[in-house]
N, C-alpha and C positions, 0 to 999 in steps of 0.2 A: 460902663461897669455892669449894668443889667444885661447888656448885649453879650459881654464876655461870659457872664454867668450862664446865660442860655446856651452859648456854644459849648461850654464845658459840660453842662447837663446833657446836651444832645449826644456829645461824644461818649459820656459815661453810659448813657442808655444804649447806644450802639454797641459799646464794648460788652455790656451785660448780656445783650441779646446774642452776640457772637459766642460768648462763653457758654451760654445755655445750649446753643445749637451744637457746639463742639462737644460738650459733655454728653449730650443725649445720643449722638450718632453712633458711638461705639456700642452702646447698649443694644440698639436695634441690630447692628451688624453682628454682634456676638450671639444674640439670640438666633439670628439667621444661620450662623455657622453651626450652632448646636442642632437646629432642626435639620439642616442639610446632612450633618454627621449621622444623626439618628436614622434618616431615610437611607443613607448609604449602608449602615449596619444591617437594617432590615432587609435591604435588597440582597446583600451578600449572604445573610442567613438563609433567605428563601432560595437563593441560587444554589447554595450548598445542599439544601434539603432536596431540591429538584434533581441535582446530580446524583445524590445518594439514592433516591428512589429509582432513577433510571438505571444506575449500576446494579441495584438489587434486582430489578426486573430482568436485566440482561443476564445476570448470574443464574436466576431461577430458570430463565428460558433455556440457557445452555445446559444446565443440569437436567432439566426435563427432556431436552433433545437427546442428550447422551443416554439417559435411561430408556428412552423410546427406542433408540437404535439398538441398545443391548437386548431389550425385550423382543424386538423384531428378529434379531439374529438368532435368539434362542428358539423362537417359534419356527423360523425357517429351518434350523437344524433338526428340530423335532419332526417337522413335516418331511424332511429328507429321509430321516431314519424310518418313518412309517412307510414312505414310498419304496424304500429298499426292501422292506419286509413284504409289502404287497406285491412287488415284482417277483420276489423269490417264490411266493405262494402260488403264483400263476403256473409254475412248472412242476408242482407236486404231482408225482406219478410218472413223470417223464423218464424214459429209460436211461440207463447208465451206458456211457461209451468212453472207453479209455482214450484220453487225448481229445475228447469231444469238447467243442467250445461254442456250439450253437444249438438252439432248440431243434433245428432240422436234423442234426446228426445225433443229438443226445449229448449229455454232459459227463465229464469226470468232475471230481470235487473242485479243483482249481478253475476249470473251465466254467463251472457254474457260478462260483463267487465272482470271477472276473467279469462274466457277461452281465450279471445282475448289477454289479457296482457301476460298470461302464454305462449301462442303460440309464443310470441315475446321475451320470456326470462325475462319478468318483473314479479316479484313475488307479485301478488295481489290475495288474497283469502278471503273467508268468505262472510257474508251477507253485505249489503250496509252500515250498521252501523259500522261494523268492518273495511271495506275499507275506511270509512271516517276518520279513525284515522291514516291512512298511509300517507306518503309523506309530502310535505310542502304546507301550505296554501298560495294561491296567490289571487290577486284581479281579479275580473271578467274581467276587461279590458285587463289584461295581459295573459289570458289563451291562450294556443297554442294547435295545434293538438296533440292528445294523452293524454292530461290532463283529469282528472275526475271531473265531476260536480255533486254535491249532492243536492237533493231536499227533502222537507219534510214540516212539520208544526211546528212552534215554533223553538225548537232546536232539534227536533227528526227527524233523517234521515229515509226516507222511499223509496228513489229511487236514482239510480246512472246512469250516462251516460258518454260516451266518446266524447270528443270534436273532431269535424271533421274540422272545420274552424272558424276563428275569424277575421272578417274584420273591427270590430268596430261598424258597423251598424248592421250586422247580426252575430249571434253566433249559428252555426250549431252543433248539437250533434247527435250521433248515439246511440240508446238505444233500449232495449227490453221493449215494452209497453204491458200492459195487454189487451188493446183493439185491437192493430194492429200488434203485434209481433215486430220484429226488423225493425226500421224505422229511417228516418232522420227528425229532427225538428229544426226550428229556434226559439230558446227560447226567443230571443229578440222580435220576432214578435208574440209571443203566450202569451195571458193573463194567460192562465192556468199554463204554466210552469214558466212564469216570477214571478207569485205570490208565487210559491212554491220553487223558487231558494233559497238555503242556502249559499253555498260557493263552491270554487273550490280547488282542490288539484293537485300538481305536483308530480307524482310518477316516472316520467322518469327524472333521474338526472345524 
């Protein structure tokens, strides 16, 4: 009888220990799952932050790069315009020659503009009427160094000049004239040239 009681007591103890172990295991496992989930969320959050920062840096880099290229292009264009004016000024005082296209022979108006522009890599050829069809037409107030100005009567072009400077008050051009050869004139201050002004063209773009 005592022996049977001990056996039952041992079995009951073993069952109690089993139940305690079984009940406690899910708690540890559950806690482990929560910790693992939190670590995963933190990793995902950090990963998104890193990707966002990289994307922001890439965008800023591209934007800065585009602005840099734009600024470089503007500087290069401005340098080209100044170069055209400097080339034209070298020939001030050179004699006029009808049909002349080189410094050796002398220049007429279109030969002068063509030579100076070609010297700076800008393709401008032909007589003044042909040159008047090139480039983009711009208003007189917006002309800049290196632009071309055309003169004539009615709608017929008969003369072309290179803009040297435009201050708003004065508009200086360099051109080959039949009376004085290559010279500088302020067409805003000249009744003769002002009356014959037709339009301006931008050939440096």
